[in-house]
N, C-alpha and C positions, 0 to 999 in steps of 0.2 A: 272757211269748212264750210261752203254748200251744199260739197258734195254728201250723197247718203250712204258711200261704201266707204268700210275700211279694211283696206287687203295687207292682211301681213307678210307672207309674204308677195313678192322680191322685195328686198331692205336697201335697197339702193337708189331709189329715183329719191332729192328732195319730199315731194308733194305725199308718196308713201310716211314716209319719218315724221312729217308734221299731224297726219293723220293717225296715226300710230300711238301717239304721243297725247293727242286728244283725247281716245280709246282706252289708252292703261291710266292716266291720271283719274278716269271716271271709273275704273277697274279697281283700280283703290280706295276709294270710295266704297265701292260693293265689297272687298274684303273685309271692311271693320264691322260688317254691318251682318245682312237677312241670313247670309248664307249660313250659319250655324242655326239660324232657328229651324229653316228649310228643314234640315238632315233629323232635328228633333224632333218634328212634330209628326214628321212619317213613320216614325217607330213607333208612337204612341197610338196602335189601333186597337177597332174592336174586339180583334183576334188575342189582346193580353189574359184576358181569362184563361190561368190556368188547367188544363182541361182534368185534371183530374186533383181531387185536397185529400179526401176518405175514402173510406170502405164503401159499398151498394149496399152495404147493413144499415149506412147511417144514412138518416137527413132529418130534414125541418119537426118528424113528427117522435123523433125517436130515441128514446132516453136511455142517452149511454156518456162517455168520454168526451165523445165527437162535439156533440151538443154546444161544446164551447165555440165552434164554428158557425152549427148551423141555426141552431135556439137554444137560448142560454137558460130558457123557462123551464127544456126538455133535462138542465140539470137534479133540478127537486125531484126529477123520478129514477135517480139514482140510488140505489138503495146500499152498496156496498163499495169502497173506495176502489178502483177500477183505472188501470191504467193500457193505452194504448199506442202502440207505437207499430208505424207504415213506414215503408219503402218503396221507391216502384221507378220505372223506367220510361219514358216517355220518347217515343222515336214519330218521328212527321216525315210528310214526302209534301213538297211543294213545290209546284211547275209554274211558268209566264211562258206563254209567247206573244211578245206584243205585236201589234198589228198599227203600227205608224200609218192614220190615214189624212193627216194634211199634206202639205209641202213644208219643204224644206231646200234654204240655200245650201254650198257645199260647205263643210267647217271647214275650210281655209280660209274666209272670206269674211266681211264683216259687213251687211248691209243694214244700215239706222230705221231707214222709211220703206214700209210698202208703197207699191205695190214691186215684188221680188224681179229685180232685172233678169230675163233671161239666160242672158250669161251666167246666174250665179245658180242658177235653180239645179238640183243634184236627185231630181227624178228618180233614179235607181232604189233611192233611201227610203222611200214609200212602200207602203206593205208591209207582209208579213217576216219578221226577223224570225231567223233562230233561237226557239223554247230555250230557257232555261231551268236549271232545277235545284232544290237542293234537301239535303235527306239529314235535319237535324235531329241527334241523340244524345239526351239529358238524363241526368240522376233526377228523382224526387223526395220528398218522405213527411213527413209529419207526424208530432207526441203528442197526446193529450195526457190529462190525469183528472179525474174526478175524486173530491172525501164530502161526501156527507158529515160535515157539523154538527145539526141540531139533527136525530133521527126524523124523517115524515115532515122537513122540514126546510129544510137548508142546505146546501150543497154546495162548494167554491170548487171552481175548475180552473182551467190553467192549458193552450195549445200554444203550438210551436206548430207553423203550416204555412203553405205560399199559394194565395190568393190569385197571383198575379204571374206571369211570366210568358215570355215572348223571344225565342230566340232564333234567326234564320241568316245565313249566308253563302251569296250566292256568287259563281263564279263572275268573273269580269265577261261583259255582255250589255245587250241592250236595256235593260232597269238599270245598271250603275247611277244615273242620273235622278232613280230613289231611292235605291237602299244597294249595298252594298255588305253591309255586317249587321246584325243590329241585336245585342244581349239587353234585357232588361228582366227585372225579378224583384219583384215586391214578398219580405216573406212578415208577416204579422207573428208577434207574441203578445198574448192574449190570456189576461185575466179576469172571469166572471164565476158570476153565482145565480142561484135559482132560488127562487124562495116559492111554495107552495102556499096558496092563502087559503085555501079549501079543498078538498077531496077529487074536485073537479078545474080547476083554476090554476094556475102556478107563473109568476112573472120571471120574466132574469135579465140580465144586462150584462156588457161587456167591456172591458176598456183595452188598445189596442196602442201597442208600440209599431209603428209600418217604417222595416229598414228597408234599403234596396241599396242596387248596382245596376249600372247602366254601359254601355259600350256601342258607337255607333260608327258607321264610314258608310261615304256616299261621293258622286262627284257632284262638284255643284255648277249649274249652270249660271254664271254673273246675270244672262240676258233677261230669266226670269224676278231681278231685283230692282223692286223703286228706285232703290238711291243709284243704282245706275242710270237709270231713265232719267231722275232729275240732275243727277251730274253733271254727264249733258245740258242739259235746257241749260244749265250755270252758266255755261260754256257755250250758249248760245246753236249749239247742235238739236237740234230740232230728229227723234226718233219718237220710235215706236214700242221701243222696250219697257220693262216694269213685270209685276206680279201677271198680265192680259195678256201677255204679247203671246203672237200668235207665234204658231208652229214654222215660220218660213226664218226667222230670227231668233231661235234654239238651236243650241246642241252644236256649238262649236266650238274649235278646238281649244282657241285661246281665250275660248271664254270659262274652260274647261277648270277647275280646280280640284283634286280628291280634298276632303276634310275628313276630321275624326274625332272623337268626342271620346276620352279614354278614363277607366278607372273613378267613373261618379258616384259619390254614393249621398245617399239621399235619409234621411231620422223624420218622420212626422207617427202623429197621432190620430185613432179613430176611436168609433164607440158604435155596439151596435143592443141594440133593446130586442127585448122577446114578450112573447105570449100562448102559454099550452091550454088549450080548453081539450077535456075528455069527458064527454056526457056521460057517457058509462065506458065498462071496461072492453070494452070492443072498438070505441070510433073515438079518434084522437085528430084535433085542427093545430095549428101551428101558426104565428104570423112574425115574420122579425123585419126587421127593417136593420141597413147598415149604412150609418152613417160613409161620407164621401171621406177622402182623406187626403192632404195639399203635399204633394211629394214634391222635394229641390232637391235634385239631384248634380252636388257639387265634385268638379273633377278637372281636367286637363284636356283643351284643345292642340287639336293642331291642324295648320293648313300647310299643303305643298305649293308653295309660289316657285320653284323651281322653273323659269321658265323667264327668258330673254326678257318677254313683257313686262313681266315684274320687277325681275334683279338687275339689271343693265340699263332698257335705252331711254329712265326717267333719272339717271345719277346725276349728267348736265344741269336736270332742273334741282337738285335736292332732294330728291324722290327717291329712294330703293327701297325694296322690301331683300328681309333675309331667305335666303332657301329656301326654310321651314320657318312657318313662325307659330309659338307657340305661348300659350295662355292659362288663364284658370276660366272658367266657362261654370253657369249655372244653369243646369235645366229643371223648368216647374211644368206641371202637370196638375192633376187632381181625378185620382181614382173616382166612380160614379159612385152616387148611392143608390140603394137597390130596395127592392119590397118583396118580399118571398112571405108565400101563403102553400101551407102545406096540408092534407089531409092521407090518412090512415085507416084504414079499416080490417079487421079478423074475422075473414070469413067464418074459416075454424077454426081444430086446434092444430090441421096442418096449411092452411092456406093464410098470409094475410097480402094486403094490397095498398098501394100507397103512391100517391102523385105530390107535383109540387110545378108553383106559379111564381116565374120569378120576373120581375119590372125593372130594367136596369135605365139608367137613366143618362146615358152616355151625351143627351141633347144636352145636358149643363154642363160639358167643356166645349166653352166658348173657343178658345186658344191654348196656343201655347208659345211660352214665353222661353227666351235665353237672352242672358245675361253674359257677358265674354269681356276680359278683362287681361291688358298686356303693355308693353311699353314699345313692345313692337307695333301693335297697332298705331300710335299716334304716328298724326302726318301733321303735323301744325298747320304748315302752307295750304294748305287744303281743309283746315280746320276739325280736320276728325282726332279726337280726346282717347284717351288710351283704355278708354269701355264705352260698352255699345250696351242697347236692351232692344231685345226687339220681340215682336208680335207677328204668329203665325196664327190666322182664323183659323177654325174648321167646322163643319156642318153634317155633325152626325147624328141619326134619329137616337131614340130611344129604342131597346131592343126589349124580346120578351124571350121565356126559356120557361120550356113544357117537359114535364119530365113525369113517365111515369113505370112503377114497375111491383115486380111479386116476389113474396117471397114463400119458399115452400118446402114442409118437414118433409124429408125424401128417409132420417131416418132419427133415432134418438139422435144419435152425435154426428148428423149432417145435414145443414141446411142447404138448398140452394137459392141463387137471389137471380132476377134479370129484370131489365124495362131499356127503355126507350125513349128518346125525349128528342128534342125540334129548341132549336136556334134559330132568333131571327137577324138581318144582319145591320151594323149600323152603319158601315161606309154606303154612302149614295154613289151613284154611276161620276157624278160628276168631279170626286174625291177619292178615290180609290187607287190604288197604286201596290205597287207586288211587295211593300212592308203589312200589309192589311189586308191578307188574302181572303177579304169577306165577303159569304153569301147566305142563302138561306142553308143550315149546317143542320145534320142527319147523325142521330147518337143513336147507340146500342153498348148497355153492358150486360156478361154473363157474369154473376162470379159463385162462392160457398164458402161457408163456413164447417169447420171441423174442429166437433167441442172433444178438447184433450183430457181434458178432465173436470169437475166443478168448477175450479179456478184460473183455468187457460185453453183458451182456442184460439186459433189459426182462420183467417180468411182471405182467400184471393179471387181477383178481381180483373178482367180483359176487359177493356175499354176503346170502343173507335168512334169519332163523332171525322167526319167530313165533310167539305162543302159541297151544295151543287154548284157542275161546272160552270161556269160565270163568263159570257162574253162582253164587254163591254165595250159599245162605241160613242156613248157619248161623255168622255172623261174631258172635260176643261182644260184647253190647248193644248189636245192632245197627247198630255202625260201619260196616263194611264190606261189608253185603250188595248185592249186582247183578251187573249181568255185566263182561265187564273184557276187549280186547282188546289186541293189541301185533303191532307190525310190526317189523321193525327193517331195513335195507338199507344194506349198504356199497360202497359204490367206492372200489374201492384201488389202486398201483401199486407195483413197486418196482424200482432200478435196482443191477443188482449189479455189481462190477467187481471182475475177478481183477489182484493184483499180479505 
């Protein structure tokens, strides 16, 4: 096979059948390896931070039950038992208009090597594709309880909240190579304590059980897999396939297989520590370190192999896949560490201002790892066992989150709140995709608190954040070029009861 072209149709020539056998054998190699990993990696994006965890009243310098999340040292300032219950609705809108800037071959041919044969070029594929959009809607909520155990000295707290979440579901379109559907949630159940060392200084710590659920689906392009390239080389077929393959060899019908990860559940642990310093009654400082958490989502995978390329044409050689290959899968990644500093100042009896600065170490996330196992993966004649493990590198940047706000006492019973903020992007142009519609993000929040009685108060918030529209032209191998937009709106409320 010295030729550089594998043509799937027509299926009647001896040469075409021989070429197909070589390509199919290598596609079988790719099946058992990298395709699952690429799905998992794409879904873990910098936008996974949940857009809403607590009310606009709470923060790293606020002594309330939500300090379990923000800064456990501030629990030491809670003077009476306090219960805080919250519920909200998150509505998003994301769009992507892909711009193919590379050259492509027709999707029903398969050329191994470059340069591209002009007869196989698909000039009409380049350029802007039809835009796709999604409008996810998801409920959210939280619960916090703080109980002073040693008056003016030690307060214990517990909280249940969702610090990380991502939900996207796109229609079929040009983004299907990156993502069709993703749902990832990480929920924390945290026990914390705040200890007052002096009137000005408090320390706190919390331990979290982190659980999660993940479901993902996309169309995997075998042409971008190292195993496909290596397998062809093993059969003495020179080729340019693999992770660095150019656009001319990508997005071919015969190598496009739908895959999914379903019902994946994770269990993990983390901790955070905090410090609160109040030099006087008007000025407050807070500092919190949140440690990373290793997430291992264990679930089921499925690969749609219902194509003669995989189910029939290699049967005479003893290689035949089921139309649907299923098995166990494990998706592993690490939630990032973060350091948050806060400051609050009471200007007068009616007005107070506060702010926070958070540094998130997304650069710590070096890779995503997927392990898949199934008897249906094993192909002894090709040396493929029933279990594989694959790593997908990422190149994310550390990010900063800056937010400033104000609280104004409108009356004895009503408090108004407002804040504005900014978050920097984690995804560089080279690795951005529709699973992480990331860019400089602007934040706005308005809310209020109604004091119903000495023991009961109600609060409400509307929080909006959106990325600046981002046009990407430098995506690696033309995988994610195009224009991205994202807006998230959260409407939520809290009930606070002091005992």
